[in-house]
DRENDO-1510 file (C-alpha; in Angstrom, 1 decimal, always signed):
<recs>
REC; n; res; u; v; w
REC; 1; UNK; -0.4; -0.1; +0.3 .
REC; 2; UNK; +1.6; +3.1; -1.1 .
REC; 3; UNK; +1.5; +5.8; +1.6 .
REC; 4; UNK; +1.1; +9.6; +0.9 .
REC; 5; UNK; +2.0; +12.0; +3.9 .
REC; 6; UNK; +0.6; +15.0; +5.2 .
REC; 7; UNK; +1.9; +17.9; +2.6 .
REC; 8; UNK; +2.9; +20.2; +5.4 .
REC; 9; UNK; +4.9; +17.6; +7.0 .
REC; 10; UNK; +6.5; +16.6; +4.0 .
REC; 11; UNK; +7.3; +20.4; +3.8 .
REC; 12; UNK; +8.6; +20.4; +7.3 .
REC; 13; UNK; +10.6; +17.0; +6.9 .
REC; 14; UNK; +12.0; +18.2; +3.9 .
REC; 15; UNK; +13.4; +21.7; +5.3 .
REC; 16; UNK; +14.8; +19.5; +8.3 .
REC; 17; UNK; +16.7; +17.4; +6.3 .
REC; 18; UNK; +17.7; +19.6; +3.9 .
REC; 19; UNK; +20.3; +21.5; +5.7 .
REC; 20; UNK; +20.0; +24.5; +3.0 .
REC; 21; UNK; +17.2; +26.7; +1.3 .
REC; 22; UNK; +14.5; +25.2; -0.5 .
REC; 23; UNK; +12.8; +26.9; -3.3 .
REC; 24; UNK; +9.0; +26.7; -3.2 .
REC; 25; UNK; +9.0; +24.9; -6.4 .
REC; 26; UNK; +11.0; +22.1; -4.9 .
REC; 27; UNK; +9.1; +22.1; -1.7 .
REC; 28; UNK; +5.9; +21.5; -4.2 .
REC; 29; UNK; +7.6; +18.7; -6.2 .
REC; 30; UNK; +8.4; +17.1; -2.9 .
REC; 31; UNK; +4.9; +17.5; -1.6 .
REC; 32; UNK; +2.8; +16.9; -5.2 .
REC; 33; UNK; +1.1; +20.2; -4.5 .
REC; 34; UNK; +0.9; +23.5; -6.5 .
REC; 35; UNK; +3.4; +26.1; -5.7 .
REC; 36; UNK; +0.9; +28.6; -3.9 .
REC; 37; UNK; -0.4; +25.7; -1.5 .
REC; 38; UNK; +3.2; +25.0; -0.8 .
REC; 39; UNK; +3.6; +28.6; +0.0 .
REC; 40; UNK; +1.3; +29.1; +2.1 .
REC; 41; UNK; +2.0; +25.8; +4.2 .
REC; 42; UNK; +5.5; +27.0; +4.3 .
REC; 43; UNK; +4.2; +30.3; +6.0 .
REC; 44; UNK; +2.4; +28.7; +8.1 .
REC; 45; UNK; +4.6; +26.5; +9.5 .
REC; 46; UNK; +6.9; +29.5; +9.6 .
REC; 47; UNK; +4.4; +31.3; +12.0 .
REC; 48; UNK; +4.0; +28.2; +14.3 .
REC; 49; UNK; +7.9; +27.7; +14.7 .
REC; 50; UNK; +7.7; +32.0; +15.6 .
REC; 51; UNK; +4.7; +31.5; +18.4 .
REC; 52; UNK; +6.1; +28.8; +20.3 .
REC; 53; UNK; +9.6; +30.6; +20.4 .
REC; 54; UNK; +11.1; +27.7; +19.5 .
REC; 55; UNK; +15.2; +27.6; +18.9 .
REC; 56; UNK; +14.4; +26.3; +15.9 .
REC; 57; UNK; +12.8; +28.7; +13.0 .
REC; 58; UNK; +11.6; +28.6; +9.5 .
REC; 59; UNK; +12.4; +31.9; +7.3 .
REC; 60; UNK; +11.6; +33.1; +3.9 .
REC; 61; UNK; +14.3; +34.4; +1.6 .
REC; 62; UNK; +12.7; +35.3; -1.8 .
REC; 63; UNK; +11.5; +32.5; -3.3 .
REC; 64; UNK; +13.0; +29.9; -0.8 .
REC; 65; UNK; +12.7; +29.1; +3.1 .
REC; 66; UNK; +14.9; +27.4; +5.4 .
REC; 67; UNK; +15.0; +26.0; +8.4 .
REC; 68; UNK; +17.7; +26.8; +10.5 .
REC; 69; UNK; +18.7; +27.8; +14.2 .
REC; 70; UNK; +17.4; +31.1; +15.3 .
REC; 71; UNK; +19.0; +33.9; +14.5 .
REC; 72; UNK; +20.0; +34.9; +18.4 .
REC; 73; UNK; +21.0; +31.4; +19.3 .
REC; 74; UNK; +23.4; +30.7; +16.4 .
REC; 75; UNK; +26.2; +31.9; +18.3 .
REC; 76; UNK; +25.5; +30.0; +21.4 .
REC; 77; UNK; +25.7; +26.5; +19.6 .
REC; 78; UNK; +28.3; +27.2; +16.9 .
REC; 79; UNK; +31.0; +25.3; +18.8 .
REC; 80; UNK; +28.6; +22.1; +18.5 .
REC; 81; UNK; +27.1; +22.8; +15.1 .
REC; 82; UNK; +28.4; +20.6; +12.0 .
REC; 83; UNK; +30.9; +22.3; +9.5 .
REC; 84; UNK; +28.9; +21.8; +6.7 .
REC; 85; UNK; +30.9; +23.9; +4.4 .
REC; 86; UNK; +34.4; +22.7; +3.5 .
REC; 87; UNK; +37.7; +24.9; +3.9 .
REC; 88; UNK; +38.2; +25.9; +0.2 .
REC; 89; UNK; +34.8; +26.9; +0.1 .
REC; 90; UNK; +34.7; +28.9; +3.2 .
REC; 91; UNK; +37.9; +30.9; +1.8 .
REC; 92; UNK; +36.3; +31.6; -1.1 .
REC; 93; UNK; +33.2; +32.6; +0.6 .
REC; 94; UNK; +35.3; +34.9; +3.0 .
REC; 95; UNK; +37.0; +36.8; +0.1 .
REC; 96; UNK; +33.5; +37.2; -1.1 .
REC; 97; UNK; +32.4; +38.4; +1.8 .
REC; 98; UNK; +34.8; +40.7; +2.7 .
REC; 99; UNK; +35.5; +42.2; -1.0 .
REC; 100; UNK; +31.7; +42.2; -2.5 .
REC; 101; UNK; +30.5; +43.4; -4.8 .
REC; 102; UNK; +33.5; +41.5; -6.4 .
REC; 103; UNK; +33.8; +40.4; -10.3 .
REC; 104; UNK; +33.7; +37.1; -10.6 .
REC; 105; UNK; +36.9; +37.2; -13.0 .
REC; 106; UNK; +39.0; +38.8; -10.0 .
REC; 107; UNK; +38.1; +36.2; -7.8 .
REC; 108; UNK; +39.2; +33.8; -10.2 .
REC; 109; UNK; +42.8; +35.5; -10.1 .
REC; 110; UNK; +42.8; +35.5; -6.8 .
REC; 111; UNK; +41.7; +31.4; -6.3 .
REC; 112; UNK; +42.6; +29.9; -9.3 .
REC; 113; UNK; +40.1; +28.2; -11.8 .
REC; 114; UNK; +39.1; +26.1; -9.0 .
REC; 115; UNK; +36.8; +28.9; -7.8 .
REC; 116; UNK; +34.3; +28.1; -10.5 .
REC; 117; UNK; +33.2; +25.4; -8.8 .
REC; 118; UNK; +33.2; +27.2; -5.8 .
REC; 119; UNK; +30.8; +29.6; -6.8 .
REC; 120; UNK; +28.8; +27.0; -8.3 .
REC; 121; UNK; +28.1; +25.1; -4.9 .
REC; 122; UNK; +28.1; +28.2; -2.9 .
REC; 123; UNK; +25.4; +29.5; -5.5 .
REC; 124; UNK; +23.8; +26.2; -4.8 .
REC; 125; UNK; +23.4; +26.6; -1.5 .
REC; 126; UNK; +21.8; +30.0; -2.1 .
REC; 127; UNK; +25.0; +31.4; -0.2 .
REC; 128; UNK; +25.7; +34.4; -3.0 .
REC; 129; UNK; +23.9; +35.6; -6.1 .
REC; 130; UNK; +25.7; +36.6; -9.1 .
REC; 131; UNK; +24.5; +39.1; -11.7 .
REC; 132; UNK; +26.2; +39.3; -15.1 .
REC; 133; UNK; +28.5; +42.8; -15.7 .
REC; 134; UNK; +29.9; +42.9; -19.1 .
REC; 135; UNK; +31.6; +40.1; -19.5 .
REC; 136; UNK; +32.0; +38.9; -16.1 .
REC; 137; UNK; +29.8; +38.5; -13.3 .
REC; 138; UNK; +29.6; +40.4; -9.7 .
REC; 139; UNK; +29.6; +38.2; -6.7 .
REC; 140; UNK; +27.5; +39.6; -3.3 .
REC; 141; UNK; +26.4; +37.6; -0.5 .
REC; 142; UNK; +23.0; +36.9; +0.3 .
REC; 143; UNK; +20.2; +37.4; +2.9 .
REC; 144; UNK; +20.4; +33.3; +3.4 .
REC; 145; UNK; +24.4; +33.8; +3.7 .
REC; 146; UNK; +23.4; +36.2; +6.9 .
REC; 147; UNK; +20.8; +33.7; +8.0 .
REC; 148; UNK; +23.2; +31.3; +7.9 .
REC; 149; UNK; +25.6; +32.6; +9.8 .
REC; 150; UNK; +23.4; +34.5; +12.5 .
REC; 151; UNK; +23.8; +38.1; +11.2 .
REC; 152; UNK; +21.1; +40.6; +11.8 .
REC; 153; UNK; +21.7; +42.3; +8.1 .
REC; 154; UNK; +22.9; +41.4; +5.3 .
REC; 155; UNK; +23.8; +45.0; +3.8 .
REC; 156; UNK; +27.4; +44.4; +2.2 .
REC; 157; UNK; +29.0; +46.9; +4.8 .
REC; 158; UNK; +27.5; +45.3; +7.9 .
REC; 159; UNK; +28.5; +41.6; +6.6 .
REC; 160; UNK; +32.5; +42.6; +6.1 .
REC; 161; UNK; +32.2; +44.5; +9.6 .
REC; 162; UNK; +31.0; +41.6; +11.6 .
REC; 163; UNK; +33.0; +38.6; +10.0 .
REC; 164; UNK; +36.4; +40.8; +10.3 .
REC; 165; UNK; +35.3; +41.5; +13.9 .
REC; 166; UNK; +34.9; +38.0; +14.9 .
REC; 167; UNK; +37.7; +36.7; +12.5 .
REC; 168; UNK; +40.6; +38.7; +13.6 .
REC; 169; UNK; +42.5; +39.0; +10.7 .
REC; 170; UNK; +45.7; +40.1; +9.1 .
REC; 171; UNK; +45.6; +43.7; +8.1 .
REC; 172; UNK; +47.6; +45.1; +5.5 .
REC; 173; UNK; +48.3; +48.7; +3.8 .
REC; 174; UNK; +47.4; +49.2; +0.2 .
REC; 175; UNK; +51.2; +48.4; -0.8 .
REC; 176; UNK; +50.7; +45.0; +0.4 .
REC; 177; UNK; +47.4; +44.0; -0.8 .
REC; 178; UNK; +48.2; +42.2; -3.8 .
REC; 179; UNK; +51.0; +40.2; -2.1 .
REC; 180; UNK; +48.0; +38.9; +0.9 .
REC; 181; UNK; +45.9; +38.0; -2.1 .
REC; 182; UNK; +48.9; +36.4; -3.6 .
REC; 183; UNK; +49.2; +34.1; -0.8 .
REC; 184; UNK; +45.5; +33.4; -0.5 .
REC; 185; UNK; +45.0; +35.2; +3.2 .
REC; 186; UNK; +42.3; +36.7; +4.5 .
REC; 187; UNK; +42.8; +40.1; +5.2 .
REC; 188; UNK; +41.7; +43.9; +5.5 .
REC; 189; UNK; +43.2; +47.0; +4.4 .
REC; 190; UNK; +44.0; +49.5; +6.6 .
REC; 191; UNK; +45.8; +52.7; +7.1 .
REC; 192; UNK; +48.0; +52.4; +10.5 .
REC; 193; UNK; +50.3; +55.4; +9.6 .
REC; 194; UNK; +47.3; +58.1; +9.7 .
REC; 195; UNK; +44.4; +56.2; +10.8 .
REC; 196; UNK; +40.6; +57.8; +10.9 .
REC; 197; UNK; +38.4; +56.5; +13.4 .
REC; 198; UNK; +37.1; +53.4; +12.0 .
REC; 199; UNK; +41.0; +52.5; +10.9 .
REC; 200; UNK; +41.6; +52.8; +14.7 .
REC; 201; UNK; +38.2; +50.4; +15.8 .
REC; 202; UNK; +39.6; +47.6; +13.2 .
REC; 203; UNK; +43.6; +48.0; +14.0 .
REC; 204; UNK; +41.7; +46.9; +17.8 .
REC; 205; UNK; +40.6; +43.5; +16.2 .
REC; 206; UNK; +43.9; +42.7; +14.3 .
REC; 207; UNK; +46.1; +39.6; +15.2 .
REC; 208; UNK; +49.1; +40.7; +12.8 .
REC; 209; UNK; +49.5; +44.0; +10.7 .
REC; 210; UNK; +51.9; +44.1; +8.0 .
REC; 211; UNK; +53.2; +47.6; +6.9 .
REC; 212; UNK; +56.2; +49.2; +5.5 .
REC; 213; UNK; +60.0; +49.2; +7.2 .
REC; 214; UNK; +60.6; +52.4; +9.5 .
REC; 215; UNK; +57.0; +53.1; +10.9 .
REC; 216; UNK; +57.1; +51.0; +13.9 .
REC; 217; UNK; +56.9; +53.9; +16.5 .
REC; 218; UNK; +54.2; +55.6; +14.6 .
REC; 219; UNK; +52.1; +52.4; +14.5 .
REC; 220; UNK; +52.7; +51.4; +18.0 .
REC; 221; UNK; +50.7; +55.0; +19.0 .
REC; 222; UNK; +47.4; +53.2; +18.1 .
REC; 223; UNK; +48.5; +49.7; +17.7 .
REC; 224; UNK; +49.6; +46.5; +20.0 .
REC; 225; UNK; +49.6; +43.7; +18.3 .
REC; 226; UNK; +52.0; +41.7; +16.1 .
REC; 227; UNK; +53.8; +43.7; +13.6 .
REC; 228; UNK; +55.5; +42.8; +10.2 .
REC; 229; UNK; +57.7; +45.4; +8.6 .
REC; 230; UNK; +58.1; +43.5; +5.1 .
REC; 231; UNK; +60.8; +44.6; +3.5 .
REC; 232; UNK; +60.0; +44.2; -0.5 .
REC; 233; UNK; +62.7; +46.2; -2.2 .
REC; 234; UNK; +64.0; +42.9; -3.9 .
REC; 235; UNK; +62.9; +39.7; -5.2 .
REC; 236; UNK; +64.9; +37.4; -2.3 .
REC; 237; UNK; +63.0; +40.2; +0.3 .
REC; 238; UNK; +59.5; +39.4; -1.2 .
REC; 239; UNK; +60.5; +36.1; -0.8 .
REC; 240; UNK; +61.3; +36.2; +2.9 .
REC; 241; UNK; +58.2; +38.3; +3.9 .
REC; 242; UNK; +56.0; +36.6; +2.0 .
REC; 243; UNK; +57.8; +33.0; +4.3 .
REC; 244; UNK; +57.1; +35.4; +7.4 .
REC; 245; UNK; +54.0; +36.4; +7.0 .
REC; 246; UNK; +52.0; +33.2; +6.3 .
REC; 247; UNK; +54.3; +31.9; +9.6 .
REC; 248; UNK; +52.8; +34.6; +11.8 .
REC; 249; UNK; +49.6; +33.9; +10.3 .
REC; 250; UNK; +49.5; +30.2; +10.3 .
REC; 251; UNK; +47.7; +30.4; +7.0 .
REC; 252; UNK; +48.4; +31.0; +3.2 .
REC; 253; UNK; +50.6; +29.5; +0.9 .
REC; 254; UNK; +53.8; +30.7; -0.1 .
REC; 255; UNK; +55.0; +28.4; -2.1 .
REC; 256; UNK; +53.8; +29.2; -5.6 .
REC; 257; UNK; +55.2; +33.1; -5.2 .
REC; 258; UNK; +58.5; +31.3; -4.2 .
REC; 259; UNK; +58.7; +29.3; -6.9 .
REC; 260; UNK; +58.3; +32.1; -9.1 .
REC; 261; UNK; +60.9; +33.9; -7.4 .
REC; 262; UNK; +63.5; +31.8; -7.8 .
REC; 263; UNK; +62.4; +31.2; -11.8 .
REC; 264; UNK; +62.7; +34.9; -12.0 .
REC; 265; UNK; +66.1; +35.1; -10.2 .
REC; 266; UNK; +67.9; +32.5; -11.9 .
REC; 267; UNK; +67.0; +34.3; -15.7 .
REC; 268; UNK; +67.7; +37.6; -14.3 .
REC; 269; UNK; +71.2; +36.5; -12.5 .
REC; 270; UNK; +72.2; +34.7; -15.9 .
REC; 271; UNK; +71.5; +38.2; -17.5 .
REC; 272; UNK; +73.3; +40.0; -15.4 .
REC; 273; UNK; +76.5; +38.1; -15.9 .
REC; 274; UNK; +76.5; +39.8; -19.2 .
REC; 275; UNK; +76.4; +43.3; -18.2 .
REC; 276; UNK; +78.7; +46.2; -17.2 .
REC; 277; UNK; +79.1; +46.7; -13.5 .
REC; 278; UNK; +77.0; +49.3; -11.9 .
REC; 279; UNK; +78.1; +52.2; -9.3 .
REC; 280; UNK; +74.7; +52.3; -7.0 .
REC; 281; UNK; +73.9; +56.1; -5.6 .
REC; 282; UNK; +70.8; +55.0; -3.7 .
REC; 283; UNK; +70.4; +52.3; -1.1 .
REC; 284; UNK; +67.5; +50.5; -3.2 .
REC; 285; UNK; +69.6; +50.3; -6.2 .
REC; 286; UNK; +72.5; +48.7; -4.4 .
REC; 287; UNK; +70.0; +46.0; -2.9 .
REC; 288; UNK; +68.7; +45.2; -6.3 .
REC; 289; UNK; +72.4; +44.6; -7.5 .
REC; 290; UNK; +73.0; +42.5; -4.9 .
REC; 291; UNK; +69.9; +40.5; -5.3 .
REC; 292; UNK; +70.9; +39.9; -9.2 .
REC; 293; UNK; +74.5; +39.5; -8.1 .
REC; 294; UNK; +75.4; +42.7; -10.8 .
REC; 295; UNK; +79.0; +43.3; -10.5 .
REC; 296; UNK; +79.1; +46.7; -8.2 .
REC; 297; UNK; +82.3; +49.3; -9.2 .
REC; 298; UNK; +82.9; +52.7; -8.6 .
REC; 299; UNK; +83.8; +53.0; -12.2 .
REC; 300; UNK; +80.4; +51.5; -13.2 .
REC; 301; UNK; +77.6; +52.7; -15.0 .
REC; 302; UNK; +75.8; +54.9; -12.0 .
REC; 303; UNK; +72.0; +54.4; -11.2 .
REC; 304; UNK; +69.6; +55.5; -8.6 .
REC; 305; UNK; +66.0; +55.3; -7.5 .
REC; 306; UNK; +63.8; +57.7; -9.4 .
REC; 307; UNK; +62.4; +59.2; -6.6 .
REC; 308; UNK; +66.1; +60.4; -5.2 .
REC; 309; UNK; +67.6; +63.7; -6.3 .
REC; 310; UNK; +70.8; +61.6; -7.7 .
REC; 311; UNK; +71.9; +62.1; -11.0 .
REC; 312; UNK; +72.4; +59.2; -12.7 .
REC; 313; UNK; +72.4; +57.1; -16.3 .
REC; 314; UNK; +70.2; +55.0; -15.0 .
REC; 315; UNK; +66.6; +55.9; -13.0 .
REC; 316; UNK; +65.0; +52.7; -11.5 .
REC; 317; UNK; +61.7; +53.3; -10.6 .
REC; 318; UNK; +61.2; +52.8; -6.6 .
REC; 319; UNK; +57.1; +54.1; -6.1 .
REC; 320; UNK; +55.3; +52.7; -8.7 .
REC; 321; UNK; +51.3; +52.9; -8.3 .
REC; 322; UNK; +50.3; +50.1; -5.3 .
REC; 323; UNK; +47.3; +49.0; -7.7 .
REC; 324; UNK; +50.2; +47.4; -9.6 .
REC; 325; UNK; +51.2; +43.7; -8.5 .
REC; 326; UNK; +54.0; +43.5; -6.0 .
REC; 327; UNK; +55.8; +41.2; -7.8 .
REC; 328; UNK; +55.3; +42.9; -11.1 .
REC; 329; UNK; +56.8; +46.3; -9.5 .
REC; 330; UNK; +59.9; +44.7; -8.3 .
REC; 331; UNK; +60.3; +42.7; -11.7 .
REC; 332; UNK; +59.9; +46.6; -13.3 .
REC; 333; UNK; +63.0; +47.5; -10.9 .
REC; 334; UNK; +64.8; +44.7; -12.1 .
REC; 335; UNK; +64.4; +45.3; -15.9 .
REC; 336; UNK; +65.2; +48.4; -15.9 .
REC; 337; UNK; +68.5; +48.2; -14.1 .
REC; 338; UNK; +69.2; +44.9; -16.7 .
REC; 339; UNK; +68.2; +46.6; -19.8 .
REC; 340; UNK; +70.1; +49.8; -19.1 .
REC; 341; UNK; +73.3; +48.3; -17.9 .
REC; 342; UNK; +73.3; +46.2; -21.1 .
REC; 343; UNK; +72.5; +48.9; -23.7 .
REC; 344; UNK; +74.8; +51.8; -22.3 .
REC; 345; UNK; +78.3; +51.2; -23.6 .
REC; 346; UNK; +80.2; +54.5; -22.7 .
REC; 347; UNK; +81.7; +55.1; -19.1 .
REC; 348; UNK; +80.5; +57.3; -16.9 .
REC; 349; UNK; +83.6; +59.7; -17.4 .
REC; 350; UNK; +83.2; +59.4; -21.1 .
</recs>
């Protein structure tokens, strides 16, 4: 004998078993009833759970419903909740939450092509939404995301504030943002040199802050946590700083960047064997020359940072735009120095 359950009970059981949002159509198909009836029954269930002040609630999210821990209790039971979302998905979701609205193409640059599978799964769970803009899609978190994590608002600014406050993330200045992205780190962009009210509040919640060398005394007026003064004048310094940051955060992956740097150093040091000697007039150029193993002599081609007032035959860029990838900034310096040394044929005294 075929048993046909009560539609309302089926909807309740489906929401319990799913552990995620279900559309009205999915509920109507499961209960074998029309969409309007399914929507009405789901609304009844939502009202019943609300009236009896249960620790569980049924909430409507656009054309979907979800059964979940009541928002005010979510934090109390988080420790015993099952870890339903795998770590790679959580990392992708965290970047969306921090950076929203974020272009899907940009997210793929940060997380790699695997992110497309992540996005499909997160969208299936109702935690993100995608809207096509030009050739890419723009991703934001949803109301279901806020509900899943027990947040009282789904507004992007509020989501960022709450998540960053609870996560105690890495803080970086604009100069190091591309490095944090390359390492796959969760981070917050901050100005610790001249912090406004919002910056000062965020500084209280950081475990680690990455800033330029030489500003420790100024920063410590507003910040008492771990500080990494990251040297990034040369490729070797960038590699060392990346490893230091990942160790301090107990997170991220410096290996891909380290390999890329090692490969570049091998190429640049090979080219350095056939160029003339350099006479550095600034510290930045001296560091570059030593890192690339370019001969240094006082009768060599003069070279200086373009930000200095020194008159030199080669002007090496030292203050490129911060929206340029940090590795590309150093590569530009290396290329300018090596090309200059290879192309200038006359001696400084000529």
